[in-house]
C-alpha positions in Angstrom: 0.1 -0.2 0.2 1.1 3.7 -1.0 1.5 6.5 1.7 -0.8 8.7 1.1 -0.5 12.2 2.5 -3.2 15.0 2.5 -0.8 18.9 2.4 -4.3 20.9 1.1 -4.9 23.8 2.8 -1.2 24.2 4.2 1.0 26.8 2.5 4.7 26.5 1.8 6.9 25.4 3.0 5.0 23.1 4.8 4.5 20.9 2.1 7.7 20.5 1.8 9.2 19.9 5.0 6.3 17.2 4.9 7.8 15.5 2.1 11.1 16.0 3.4 10.3 14.5 6.2 9.0 11.4 4.9 12.3 10.8 2.4 14.8 11.7 5.3 13.4 10.1 8.2 10.4 7.7 7.2 12.6 6.3 4.3 9.7 5.8 2.1 10.9 4.9 -1.3 7.1 5.8 -3.0 4.2 8.0 -1.8 1.8 10.6 -2.9 0.9 14.1 -1.4 -2.0 16.0 -2.4 -1.5 19.7 -2.9 -3.8 22.5 -3.7 -1.2 25.3 -4.6 0.9 25.2 -7.5 3.5 26.9 -5.8 3.7 23.7 -3.2 4.0 21.7 -6.7 7.1 23.4 -7.8 8.9 23.5 -4.4 8.2 19.9 -4.0 9.2 18.9 -7.6 12.5 21.3 -7.3 13.2 19.0 -3.6 12.5 15.7 -4.5 14.5 15.6 -8.1 17.1 17.5 -5.7 17.3 14.3 -3.7 17.1 11.5 -7.0 13.3 10.8 -6.7 11.2 10.8 -9.8 7.5 12.6 -9.5 4.7 12.5 -11.5 2.0 15.3 -11.3 -1.8 15.1 -12.1 -4.3 17.9 -11.7 -8.2 17.7 -11.1 -10.2 21.1 -9.9 -7.5 22.9 -8.5 -5.8 19.7 -6.4 -2.6 18.0 -7.4 -1.6 14.4 -6.7 1.8 13.9 -6.9 3.4 10.6 -7.2 6.6 10.3 -5.8 9.1 7.6 -6.5 12.6 6.4 -6.3 
């Protein structure tokens, strides 16, 4: 089962901090985070790519689902 995180309603840098914690502390190789701000999508994308992760982004009605994998 894939870990699914909900960061809707949170402003940056909170979604990035949540993502960083999952990658660095929980050592999860695949997870999904849902956000509702385009700036969060950009910041999370930049962060996970710098850590060597892949990201797939889908958007539906103003919410973004970011699937992150090693």
